[in-house]
C-alpha positions in Angstrom: 0.0 0.0 0.0 1.3 3.4 -0.9 1.9 6.0 1.8 -0.8 8.7 1.7 0.4 12.2 1.0 -2.0 13.9 3.3 -3.8 12.7 6.5 -6.8 14.8 7.6 -6.8 14.2 11.4 -9.9 14.8 13.4 -10.0 14.4 17.2 -13.7 13.7 17.9 -15.8 14.0 21.0 -19.6 13.9 21.3 -20.6 15.9 18.2 -21.6 13.3 15.6 -23.8 15.8 13.6 -21.1 18.4 13.3 -18.5 15.7 12.6 -20.6 14.5 9.7 -20.9 18.0 8.4 -17.1 18.3 8.4 -16.6 15.0 6.7 -18.9 16.0 3.9 -16.8 19.1 3.2 -13.6 17.1 2.4 -13.4 17.5 -1.3 -9.8 16.9 -2.4 -9.5 15.6 -6.0 -6.3 13.8 -5.0 -8.3 11.1 -3.3 -5.9 8.2 -3.6 -3.3 10.2 -1.7 -5.6 11.5 1.0 -6.8 9.6 4.1 -9.2 10.7 6.8 -8.4 9.8 10.4 -11.0 10.1 13.2 -10.2 9.3 16.8 -13.1 9.2 19.3 -12.1 10.1 22.8 -14.4 7.7 24.8 -17.3 10.1 24.3 -20.9 9.3 25.6 -22.1 9.5 22.0 -19.5 7.0 20.7 -22.0 4.8 18.9 -23.4 7.7 17.0 -19.9 8.9 16.1 -19.0 5.3 14.9 -22.1 5.3 12.7 -21.3 8.7 11.2 -17.8 7.5 10.3 -19.1 4.2 8.8 -21.6 6.1 6.8 -18.9 8.4 5.5 -16.7 5.4 4.7 -19.4 4.0 2.5 -20.0 7.2 0.7 -16.4 8.4 0.4 -13.6 7.8 -2.1 -11.0 8.4 0.6 -9.3 5.9 2.9 -10.8 6.2 6.3 -9.1 5.3 9.6 -11.2 5.2 12.7 -9.9 4.7 16.3 -11.7 4.6 19.7 -9.8 5.4 22.9 -10.5 3.0 25.8 -10.4 5.9 28.2 -10.8 9.6 27.8 -7.4 11.1 27.0 -8.4 14.7 26.8 -7.8 17.0 23.8 -4.0 16.8 23.7 -4.0 13.1 24.2 -6.6 12.5 21.5 -4.8 14.8 19.1 -1.6 12.7 19.6 -3.7 9.5 18.9 -4.7 10.9 15.5 -1.0 11.4 14.7 -0.1 7.8 15.7 -3.0 6.5 13.6 -2.1 8.5 10.5 0.1 7.4 7.7 0.4 10.5 5.6 3.6 12.5 4.9 1.6 15.6 5.9 -1.1 16.1 8.5 -3.9 18.6 8.5 -5.8 18.8 11.8 -9.4 19.7 11.9 -11.7 20.4 14.8 -14.8 18.1 14.6 -17.1 21.2 14.5 -15.3 23.0 11.7 -15.4 22.8 7.9 -13.1 22.7 4.9 -13.6 25.5 2.4 -14.6 24.2 -1.0 -11.7 23.6 -3.4 -9.0 24.7 -1.0 -7.6 21.3 -0.1 -6.6 20.9 -3.7 -4.7 24.2 -3.5 -3.0 23.3 -0.2 -1.9 19.9 -1.6 -0.4 21.6 -4.7 1.4 24.1 -2.4 2.8 21.3 -0.3 4.0 19.4 -3.3 5.8 22.5 -4.7 7.5 23.3 -1.4 8.6 20.0 0.0 11.4 21.4 2.1 9.1 23.1 4.6 8.0 21.5 7.9 5.0 23.6 9.0 2.4 25.7 7.2 0.5 28.5 9.0 -3.1 28.6 7.6 -5.5 31.3 6.7 -9.0 30.6 8.1 -12.4 32.1 8.4 -14.9 32.4 11.3 -18.6 32.5 10.6 -20.3 34.3 13.5 -23.9 33.7 14.8 -25.2 36.7 13.0 -23.9 35.3 9.7 -21.0 37.7 9.3 -17.6 36.2 8.3 -14.3 37.2 9.8 -11.1 36.4 8.0 -7.8 35.6 9.8 -5.4 36.5 7.0 -2.0 37.2 8.4 0.0 38.3 5.4 -0.6 39.4 1.8 0.7 36.6 -0.4 2.5 33.3 0.5 5.4 33.8 2.9 8.4 31.7 3.8 10.4 31.7 7.0 13.9 30.5 7.8 14.6 28.4 10.9 15.1 30.1 14.2 13.7 31.9 17.2 12.6 34.9 15.2 10.3 32.6 13.2 8.8 31.0 16.3 8.1 34.5 17.8 6.4 35.5 14.5 4.2 32.4 14.2 3.4 30.9 17.6 0.4 33.2 18.5 -1.0 32.7 15.0 -0.9 28.9 15.4 -3.3 28.4 18.2 -6.4 27.6 16.2 -6.2 23.9 15.3 -8.3 23.5 12.1 -6.1 23.7 9.1 -2.9 23.3 11.2 -0.6 21.6 8.7 2.6 19.9 9.7 5.0 17.1 8.6 4.1 13.9 10.5 7.6 12.3 10.7 9.1 15.5 12.2 6.6 15.6 15.2 6.7 11.9 16.0 9.5 12.3 18.5 7.5 15.0 20.3 4.3 13.1 21.2 5.0 13.7 24.8 2.6 14.0 27.8 4.2 17.0 29.4 1.6 19.4 28.0 -1.5 17.3 28.4 -4.4 19.4 29.7 -3.1 22.6 28.1 -5.0 22.1 24.9 -2.1 23.7 23.1 0.3 20.9 22.4 0.4 22.1 18.7 2.3 25.3 19.9 5.0 23.0 21.3 5.2 21.2 18.0 5.6 24.5 16.1 8.4 25.5 18.4 10.3 22.2 17.9 9.9 22.3 14.1 10.5 25.9 13.2 13.6 26.3 15.3 15.2 23.8 13.0 13.2 23.8 9.8 11.8 26.2 7.2 8.1 27.2 7.6 5.5 28.9 5.4 2.3 30.8 5.4 -0.3 29.7 2.7 -2.4 32.7 1.6 -5.7 30.9 0.8 -8.4 30.2 3.4 -8.6 26.4 3.8 -10.9 26.0 6.8 -14.0 27.7 8.4 -15.0 27.8 12.0 -18.8 28.0 12.5 
């Protein structure tokens, strides 16, 4: 079996309807190189989550990996479980109540294939508020590239908190699946630090995810 290029990793907990809404927005054309990984964190609505994932598996052209934690690991622990279950060269994390913006996964994959020397990609995302208005979190005009070092970490770390669309090379974070930051709900900030201090990073100037 070929290694997937991209793993879309979703830590799930108790929101089957919103999870299904997210899954239905995954629209990459490069389907043979994309896998979807869902890890349920021992939630009370586990059976419903399992049914949603199985329904998506039947409808989808993507490879689907589903895991169930025996005990509740919390956000950080479950995020790490999705990494362990994934097989892709790249990981894109998604919150189970967010959405992919139509057509943008294709653009992200093309960007990653063109710039294979980077380790982390800061995303541009949108927030749709309860009144229907949309707020854009666009950090720069045009794609940007950052050399390794403390200056890059200082530039990117506050912009990297929101998890959906967080894009990172899997093999490079495998040594950092540690428990020290469990409970902080911010282990991704630690991963950014470890990677950008030693590797090039980038900002991709197209919105790829939407928070409702």
